[in-house]
C-alpha positions as CSV (number, residue, x, y, z in Angstrom):
1,A,-44.3,12.7,53.1
2,G,-42.4,14.9,50.6
3,I,-39.4,12.3,50.1
4,R,-41.9,9.3,49.4
5,P,-43.0,10.2,46.2
6,L,-39.0,11.0,45.5
7,M,-37.8,8.3,46.6
8,T,-40.6,5.7,45.0
9,I,-38.9,7.6,41.5
10,F,-35.7,7.2,42.7
11,G,-36.0,2.9,43.3
12,W,-38.2,2.9,39.9
13,L,-35.8,4.7,37.4
14,S,-32.4,2.9,39.3
15,M,-31.3,-0.3,38.2
16,T,-31.5,-3.1,40.3
17,P,-30.8,-6.6,39.5
18,N,-34.0,-8.2,41.2
19,D,-36.2,-5.7,39.7
20,V,-35.2,-6.5,36.0
21,V,-35.8,-9.3,36.6
22,R,-38.7,-8.7,37.6
23,G,-39.7,-7.6,34.8
24,A,-37.9,-3.4,35.1
25,I,-36.5,-3.6,31.5
26,W,-36.1,0.3,31.6
27,Q,-33.8,0.2,34.6
28,P,-30.8,0.0,32.4
29,I,-31.1,2.6,29.9
30,T,-33.0,5.2,32.9
31,Y,-30.3,4.4,35.4
32,M,-27.4,6.1,33.7
33,F,-29.5,9.5,33.2
34,L,-30.0,9.5,37.6
35,H,-27.6,10.7,40.1
36,G,-27.9,10.8,43.9
37,G,-26.6,14.3,44.3
38,L,-25.0,17.1,43.1
39,M,-21.3,16.1,43.5
40,H,-22.5,13.1,41.6
41,L,-23.7,14.7,38.9
42,A,-21.3,17.7,38.4
43,L,-18.2,15.1,38.1
44,N,-19.8,13.3,35.3
45,M,-21.0,16.2,33.7
46,L,-17.2,17.8,33.9
47,I,-16.3,14.5,32.4
48,L,-18.6,14.5,29.6
49,F,-17.3,18.3,29.2
50,F,-14.1,17.8,28.5
51,F,-14.0,14.1,26.7
52,G,-17.1,13.9,25.2
53,P,-17.1,16.9,22.6
54,P,-13.7,15.9,20.7
55,L,-15.4,12.2,20.3
56,E,-18.8,13.2,19.1
57,G,-16.5,16.0,16.1
58,R,-14.9,13.0,15.2
59,W,-17.5,10.1,15.1
60,G,-21.0,12.0,14.9
61,E,-24.0,12.4,17.0
62,R,-25.4,9.2,16.4
63,E,-21.8,6.9,16.9
64,F,-21.4,9.0,20.5
65,L,-24.6,8.0,21.9
66,R,-24.8,4.9,20.8
67,F,-21.0,4.6,22.0
68,Y,-22.2,5.9,25.5
69,V,-25.4,4.1,25.9
70,I,-23.2,0.4,25.2
71,C,-20.7,1.4,28.2
72,G,-23.3,2.1,30.2
73,L,-25.1,-1.2,29.4
74,G,-21.4,-2.8,30.3
75,G,-21.6,-1.2,33.6
76,V,-25.1,-2.5,34.3
77,A,-24.0,-6.2,32.8
78,L,-21.1,-6.8,35.4
79,S,-23.3,-5.2,38.1
80,Y,-25.7,-7.3,37.5
81,L,-23.0,-10.4,38.3
82,F,-21.4,-8.7,40.7
83,L,-23.6,-6.0,42.6
84,P,-27.0,-6.9,44.0
85,N,-27.4,-3.5,45.3
86,M,-28.9,-0.2,43.7
87,V,-26.4,1.4,40.9
88,I,-27.3,5.1,39.3
89,G,-25.1,7.6,37.8
90,A,-22.9,8.2,34.0
91,S,-19.7,7.3,35.6
92,A,-19.9,3.9,33.9
93,A,-20.7,5.7,30.7
94,M,-18.0,8.4,31.7
95,Y,-15.5,6.0,32.0
96,G,-15.8,4.5,28.5
97,V,-16.0,8.4,27.4
98,M,-12.6,8.6,28.9
99,L,-10.8,5.3,28.1
100,A,-12.7,5.9,24.2
101,F,-10.7,9.7,24.2
102,A,-7.3,7.8,25.7
103,M,-7.9,5.1,23.0
104,N,-7.8,7.8,20.0
105,W,-5.6,10.4,21.6
106,P,-3.5,8.4,24.0
107,D,-0.4,11.1,24.2
108,V,-2.7,14.5,25.3
109,P,-2.0,15.7,28.7
110,I,-4.3,16.0,31.1
111,Y,-3.9,18.4,33.6
112,V,-5.3,16.9,37.2
113,W,-6.4,19.3,39.4
114,G,-5.2,22.0,36.9
115,I,-1.9,21.6,37.6
116,F,-0.2,17.8,36.8
117,P,-0.1,16.8,33.2
118,V,-0.4,12.9,32.7
119,K,-0.9,11.5,29.6
120,A,-4.7,10.7,28.4
121,K,-3.3,6.6,28.7
122,Y,-1.8,6.7,31.7
123,L,-4.6,8.4,33.7
124,V,-7.4,5.9,32.0
125,G,-4.8,3.5,33.2
126,F,-4.8,4.6,36.7
127,F,-8.3,4.7,36.8
128,F,-9.0,1.1,35.5
129,V,-6.4,-0.5,37.9
130,L,-8.1,1.7,40.6
131,S,-11.2,0.4,39.0
132,A,-10.6,-3.0,39.5
133,L,-8.7,-3.6,42.6
134,S,-11.5,-1.6,44.4
135,A,-13.8,-3.8,42.6
136,F,-13.0,-6.6,43.9
137,Q,-11.9,-5.9,47.7
138,S,-15.3,-3.8,48.4
139,S,-18.9,-5.6,48.8
140,G,-19.8,-2.8,46.3
141,G,-22.8,-0.4,46.7
142,A,-24.7,1.9,45.1
143,A,-23.0,4.9,43.2
144,G,-24.1,7.9,44.6
145,A,-26.9,6.3,46.7
146,G,-25.9,5.8,50.2
147,G,-22.5,6.7,50.2
148,G,-21.1,4.0,48.0
149,T,-19.4,3.7,44.9
150,A,-20.4,0.9,42.3
151,H,-16.7,-0.2,41.3
152,F,-18.5,-2.9,39.0
153,A,-19.9,-0.7,37.2
154,H,-17.0,1.7,36.5
155,L,-15.1,-1.6,35.5
156,G,-17.7,-2.7,33.2
157,G,-18.4,1.2,31.2
158,L,-14.1,0.4,30.6
159,I,-14.4,-3.5,29.3
160,A,-17.2,-2.6,27.2
161,G,-15.8,0.6,25.7
162,F,-12.6,-1.3,25.2
163,L,-14.3,-4.5,23.6
164,Y,-16.3,-1.8,21.5
165,L,-13.5,-0.1,20.3
166,R,-11.6,-2.9,19.1
167,S,-14.3,-4.8,17.3
168,D,-15.4,-4.2,13.8
169,W,-18.4,-2.9,14.8
170,R,-17.1,0.1,16.4
171,P,-17.3,3.8,15.2
172,G,-14.8,4.3,12.3
173,G,-14.1,0.4,11.7
174,Q,-16.1,0.3,8.3
175,L,-14.9,3.8,7.6
176,A,-11.6,2.4,7.6
177,R,-11.6,-0.7,5.8
178,I,-13.8,1.9,3.0
179,K,-10.5,4.0,2.8
180,K,-8.4,1.5,2.6
181,A,-10.4,-0.4,-0.3
182,A,-10.6,3.4,-1.7
183,T,-7.1,4.3,-1.8
184,R,-6.3,0.4,-3.3
185,S,-8.6,0.8,-6.3
186,R,-7.5,4.5,-7.4
187,R,-3.7,3.3,-7.3
188,L,-5.3,0.0,-9.6
189,A,-7.4,2.7,-11.8
190,I,-4.5,5.4,-12.2
191,V,-1.8,2.5,-13.6
192,P,-1.6,3.3,-17.6
193,R,-3.6,0.9,-19.8
194,D,-1.9,-1.0,-22.4
195,E,-3.8,-0.2,-25.5
196,N,-2.7,-3.3,-27.4
197,A,-3.3,-5.5,-25.0
198,D,-7.0,-4.4,-24.8
199,E,-7.3,-4.8,-28.3
200,L,-5.4,-8.3,-28.6
201,R,-7.9,-9.4,-25.4
202,G,-10.7,-7.8,-26.8
203,A,-11.3,-6.0,-23.9
204,G,-14.2,-4.1,-24.3
205,S,-15.5,-4.8,-20.7
206,S,-11.9,-4.8,-19.3
207,S,-11.6,-1.3,-19.8
208,R,-14.5,-0.1,-18.6
209,R,-14.7,-1.7,-15.1
210,P,-11.2,0.5,-13.8
211,R,-13.3,3.7,-14.8
212,E,-16.8,2.5,-13.4
213,E,-14.8,1.9,-10.4
214,A,-12.6,4.9,-9.9
215,A,-16.2,6.8,-10.5
216,L,-17.5,4.3,-8.0
217,Y,-14.4,5.4,-5.8
218,E,-15.0,9.1,-5.9
219,K,-18.3,8.8,-4.7
220,V,-16.8,7.3,-1.6
221,D,-14.7,9.8,-1.2
222,A,-16.9,12.8,-1.2
223,V,-19.1,11.0,1.1
224,L,-15.7,10.4,3.0
225,D,-15.0,14.0,3.3
226,K,-18.8,14.9,4.1
227,I,-18.1,12.6,7.0
228,S,-14.9,14.2,8.1
229,A,-16.7,17.8,8.1
230,T,-20.6,17.3,9.6
231,G,-20.1,13.4,11.0
232,M,-21.8,10.3,10.2
233,S,-25.2,11.6,11.1
234,S,-25.3,14.1,8.0
235,L,-25.5,11.1,5.9
236,T,-28.4,10.8,3.4
237,S,-29.9,6.9,3.3
238,D,-28.4,6.9,-0.3
239,E,-24.6,7.9,0.8
240,L,-25.1,4.9,3.8
241,K,-25.5,2.6,1.2
242,L,-23.6,3.2,-0.8
243,L,-20.7,3.0,2.5
244,D,-22.5,0.0,3.2
245,E,-22.1,-1.8,-0.2
246,V,-18.5,-0.6,-0.8
247,S,-18.3,-2.4,3.0
248,K,-19.3,-5.7,1.6
249,K,-17.5,-5.4,-1.7
250,H,-14.2,-4.8,0.1
251,R,-14.7,-7.8,2.8
252,T,-15.7,-10.3,-0.6
253,N,-12.6,-9.6,-2.2
């Protein structure tokens, strides 16, 4: 009798495609915070402990959480297409986190079992191949429940993470464009002006423009330094607006 309430909650929070169709729209989120046993939980938390902090430090808390959830939803998408059974666990998100670490620090050695050093890019590549082969060779099962492994969820987390990191809306994508624009504008701003040419053109406005752009990108530099020190989550609404305006201006030019 004591097990029934637990199983009811377990089924209510896990992700089952048929339940989602029938209206359980919370399941694609709640499933990734639910685990089927201590070992399942321990393995995922171990991955998060080692690979999560460097990414969070580079991206900031908000961007890291967004990436985590998107990878988890990627696991939902692929499971929804190929796996009709119940899925639980943070494994899809963890596979995405490992991929992001490998894409940012590909040559960092990861010590398997604390003994054998393997470069991050090779380790994640191995997991991708293993997940793909396992997914299409087996009929699937519930991650952490009933002894099965949701290989399609793992594969979905990897694919979603890769697409996210390669797209323009990935963490740092906008910042890279802004930094490029700022560098280019600073180069233009430090070119000596020809005073005689300005006088001939009557270029009062043209001489002001480089100064205004230089001042603008000095503000951008300060914001970028702040992001490097404390992450995106520390920015004020005005600073976020400034980055957005500069990014739009760069795309227009």
